[in-house]
N, C-alpha and C positions, 0 to 999 in steps of 0.2 A: 490125523492132524496134527498137527505141530507142535512142536514143545516149545516156547519162549522162555529167555531169561532177562529179567529186568533187576536194577540195581532200584530200590525204594527205599526212600527212608524207613526206620520203624518205629517211629510216630505213626507215620501215615499210612502203614498196610498193618495196624494194632487198629486203627480207627477205621480202613477199608473191610479186614476181617470183622469188627461188632457191628457195620454198615449192611455187609452181607449177609449176616445172621439172622437181626432182625428182620430184612426182607426175604429170606428162605431161598437166596440164591448164593453160587461160591463166588469168590475174587476172579476165579479165572472165569464165570462167565458175565463177568461185570467186564470186564479188561476186553474181552472178546466185540463184548456188543458196543460197548466204544469204538473201538478199532473199525468196527465194521460203518460206526455211523459215521467216523470221520475218513472212510477210507473210501465210503460212495462218492462218486461225482455228479451225481442226478439226486441227493439228496444233502443239503448243510447240515452239518454237526448241530449247528446249535437250532436247527427244527425241531431236533426229536431230544436237546438235551432237557434231562429230568425239571433242574430248575427251572427253565422258562415255561414247562408245563405247568408248573405250582402257581409262578404271577401271570400267566397267560389271563387275561380279561380283569387282571385287577384295577386296571384303570378305569373302569367302567362307562361314566360319563366325563370323559377327563375333558379339561377347556384345552382343544389343540389347539384354537385361532389365540389364545390367553400366551401358552406355552411359545408359539411361534415368536410373538410381539417380545416376551422377555427375551428370548434368542438374537433376536433383530436387533434392541436395545443393549445387550450384553456384547456382542459381539461387530457392533461398530467401528 
């Protein structure tokens, strides 16, 4: 295993440590998972992003036709 030195804002480090502790993982494990996701050419990072997993399906029965009409009118 290799070591990696990063420069990160102190506030970000504090929040990351708190987030990791709440989830029972290390900051190193989180960074490794992120880097593995973005470095994998066959799997876009956004596909596995935790925030997207949280909101996936939240639109349910969204009116896509209405939204398309809205966009068409907006960007004429």
